[in-house]
Each structure stands twice: as structure tokens, then as C-alpha cells.
PLY file of the C-alpha trace (Angstrom):
ply
format ascii 1.0
element vertex 172
property float x
property float y
property float z
element edge 171
property int vertex1
property int vertex2
end_header
-0.03 0.12 -0.06
1.18 3.33 -0.97
0.77 6.65 1.01
-0.59 9.66 -1.18
-1.19 13.78 -0.75
-3.68 14.95 -2.63
-4.27 19.00 -3.03
-7.05 20.24 -4.77
-8.91 23.49 -4.92
-12.98 23.70 -4.59
-14.83 26.82 -5.80
-14.05 29.50 -3.38
-18.21 30.80 -3.79
-19.03 27.41 -2.17
-20.13 27.67 1.11
-19.29 25.34 4.27
-22.75 23.08 3.54
-21.87 22.75 -0.03
-18.23 21.83 0.54
-19.06 19.65 2.90
-20.57 16.64 0.41
-17.31 16.78 -1.53
-15.23 15.46 1.76
-17.97 13.16 2.28
-17.39 11.71 -1.04
-13.61 11.53 -0.65
-14.15 9.35 2.57
-16.24 7.10 1.28
-14.07 6.47 -1.88
-11.13 5.78 0.55
-13.50 3.59 2.71
-14.68 1.59 -0.43
-11.12 1.11 -1.88
-9.65 -0.12 1.80
-7.68 2.65 1.73
-6.83 4.91 5.15
-7.43 8.67 5.47
-4.57 9.83 7.49
-5.62 13.84 7.48
-7.63 16.48 5.63
-6.00 19.70 6.14
-8.25 22.70 5.14
-5.71 25.71 4.03
-8.77 27.96 3.30
-9.25 30.52 0.31
-6.11 31.76 -0.96
-5.63 33.74 -4.26
-5.03 31.74 -7.32
-1.59 32.16 -9.33
-3.87 32.57 -12.68
-7.51 32.61 -13.16
-8.96 29.07 -13.33
-12.60 28.80 -14.83
-13.22 32.63 -14.40
-12.39 32.18 -10.67
-9.37 34.52 -8.76
-9.59 32.63 -5.60
-9.98 29.35 -4.50
-10.21 26.99 -1.17
-7.14 24.78 -0.85
-7.42 21.49 0.54
-4.86 18.55 1.05
-5.82 15.13 1.53
-3.06 12.58 2.79
-4.30 9.12 2.53
-3.09 5.33 2.28
-4.45 3.30 -0.72
-3.77 1.63 -3.83
-3.57 3.59 -7.66
-7.18 2.39 -8.13
-8.09 4.67 -5.39
-6.17 7.37 -7.02
-7.86 6.91 -10.16
-11.06 6.70 -8.81
-10.40 10.40 -6.62
-8.99 11.65 -9.86
-12.27 10.59 -11.64
-14.44 12.09 -9.51
-12.45 15.41 -9.47
-12.69 15.64 -13.07
-16.45 15.09 -13.43
-17.57 17.46 -10.45
-17.50 21.20 -11.40
-16.96 22.08 -8.16
-13.38 21.11 -7.81
-10.97 23.64 -10.18
-7.76 22.09 -9.65
-5.96 19.00 -8.43
-2.53 17.32 -7.84
-1.52 13.89 -6.30
1.97 12.94 -5.18
3.33 9.85 -3.80
4.82 10.16 -0.16
5.85 6.81 0.33
5.70 3.62 -2.04
5.70 1.07 0.69
4.04 1.97 3.94
3.38 0.18 6.68
-0.46 1.09 8.00
-0.12 -0.07 11.67
2.77 2.89 12.19
0.41 5.10 10.32
-2.32 4.22 12.41
-0.40 5.07 15.61
1.06 8.23 13.86
-2.57 9.28 13.91
-3.16 8.79 17.31
-0.29 10.53 18.35
-1.50 13.29 16.70
-4.65 13.24 17.89
-3.45 12.79 21.50
-1.18 15.71 20.65
-3.89 17.87 19.55
-6.14 16.92 22.62
-3.35 17.87 24.81
-3.02 21.23 23.25
-6.83 22.16 23.51
-6.26 21.43 27.46
-3.43 23.87 27.41
-5.44 26.78 25.78
-8.58 26.24 27.42
-6.37 25.99 30.94
-4.47 29.31 29.94
-7.97 31.18 29.29
-9.41 29.92 32.75
-5.98 31.04 34.34
-6.80 34.57 32.27
-10.33 34.61 33.26
-9.30 34.39 36.68
-6.89 36.62 36.73
-9.40 39.14 35.67
-11.80 38.38 38.45
-8.97 38.64 41.03
-7.80 41.89 40.09
-8.73 44.90 42.39
-11.10 47.48 41.36
-9.28 51.03 40.99
-10.24 53.34 43.85
-11.75 56.68 42.47
-9.46 59.61 43.49
-11.40 63.25 44.97
-9.83 65.39 41.96
-12.14 64.76 39.06
-9.72 64.15 35.44
-10.00 66.95 32.77
-12.33 64.61 30.36
-14.53 64.44 33.41
-15.02 68.45 34.04
-18.53 69.76 33.13
-18.38 72.22 29.82
-18.80 74.88 32.41
-15.63 74.51 33.97
-13.59 73.83 30.90
-15.00 77.32 29.28
-13.84 79.00 32.89
-10.63 77.51 32.42
-10.06 79.01 28.86
-11.25 82.16 29.88
-8.43 82.06 33.02
-5.65 81.04 30.73
-6.68 83.33 27.76
-4.43 86.87 27.95
-5.27 89.78 25.91
-3.02 91.25 23.50
-2.57 94.67 23.18
-4.06 96.18 19.73
-1.27 97.38 17.35
-2.45 100.65 16.24
-1.15 101.84 12.67
-0.19 105.51 12.34
-1.15 106.76 9.22
1.49 109.36 7.36
0 1
1 2
2 3
3 4
4 5
5 6
6 7
7 8
8 9
9 10
10 11
11 12
12 13
13 14
14 15
15 16
16 17
17 18
18 19
19 20
20 21
21 22
22 23
23 24
24 25
25 26
26 27
27 28
28 29
29 30
30 31
31 32
32 33
33 34
34 35
35 36
36 37
37 38
38 39
39 40
40 41
41 42
42 43
43 44
44 45
45 46
46 47
47 48
48 49
49 50
50 51
51 52
52 53
53 54
54 55
55 56
56 57
57 58
58 59
59 60
60 61
61 62
62 63
63 64
64 65
65 66
66 67
67 68
68 69
69 70
70 71
71 72
72 73
73 74
74 75
75 76
76 77
77 78
78 79
79 80
80 81
81 82
82 83
83 84
84 85
85 86
86 87
87 88
88 89
89 90
90 91
91 92
92 93
93 94
94 95
95 96
96 97
97 98
98 99
99 100
100 101
101 102
102 103
103 104
104 105
105 106
106 107
107 108
108 109
109 110
110 111
111 112
112 113
113 114
114 115
115 116
116 117
117 118
118 119
119 120
120 121
121 122
122 123
123 124
124 125
125 126
126 127
127 128
128 129
129 130
130 131
131 132
132 133
133 134
134 135
135 136
136 137
137 138
138 139
139 140
140 141
141 142
142 143
143 144
144 145
145 146
146 147
147 148
148 149
149 150
150 151
151 152
152 153
153 154
154 155
155 156
156 157
157 158
158 159
159 160
160 161
161 162
162 163
163 164
164 165
165 166
166 167
167 168
168 169
169 170
170 171
């Protein structure tokens, strides 16, 4: 069994609900041909190097899987038939792969993802607790310049203004 990576570009105008049947179909194809889906990495919307089917942007997806040549043929046939897929490219990552090692790799990746999610959750809880524990700022007796009333501000401006002597021009 070989390990493949297929990168494909889906029409950017599709919503999440319209893209999900494509992923489901790929998952079904992999299962029907006794393959193993390792990872689906959605890269998101990116600008295309050149227009494809009059589209300047596309939704990029990287599919990593194990299977036979017939599986690759079937996936590429599906991409050619489906108008929602703009481009695709398949690359062989490994010619002889051990399925058990790949399954262990998937399990380790999921554990790492779960551990990362837990640490992020703990950090968020610590930040939330830190916000609650901070004491409130005590108000001062003197008002700030921003909090002064408009009458107080007018009084201050009149005190700061100085009158300049008028220059008289002598006529000759």
C-alpha cells in the first residue's frame, strides 16, 4: 500500500454546507477501496496564481491518505466529473507504507491535538481568573480633565487667555 497526498482547489463561492459533501464523498471512496484517510487539512481561501474557470480565488484542501492506485484513479475521476473542484494534484509520499505505523502516527497526532486544546483551555481559565482577582481602581477625589463639566472647562479657558495689546497703525 502507498501513501498519497492530493491537493485540490474547490470553488471559493461555495459555502461550508456545499463543500462538506465533497469531503464526505472522498471519505466514502477511501473506505470503499480499503484505504486509510490520514488527514484532511483545510488551508482555506487563497488567491490563485492565475484564473481558473474565471475564478481568481479558491479554497485549498490537502488530503493525506493511504491506498492503492485504483483509489487514486477513482478520486481523480471524481474530481474531473465534479464542477466544484477547480484543480487537483496527487503526489506519492511513500511507496511502501506500514498501516500500523500510520495508525500510531494518527493516534499520536490526535493526542497532541487534545493536549494542546487542554493547555489552551487552561490558559483561558487562568486569564479569566486573573481578570476576576484584579482589584477595582479606587476613584480619586479630583476629577480628571476629561470628566470636568463644560462650564468648568470654559472657566479654565478664560483664565488661560491673555489679552494682547492692539497694534495701532499710524497714518502718515
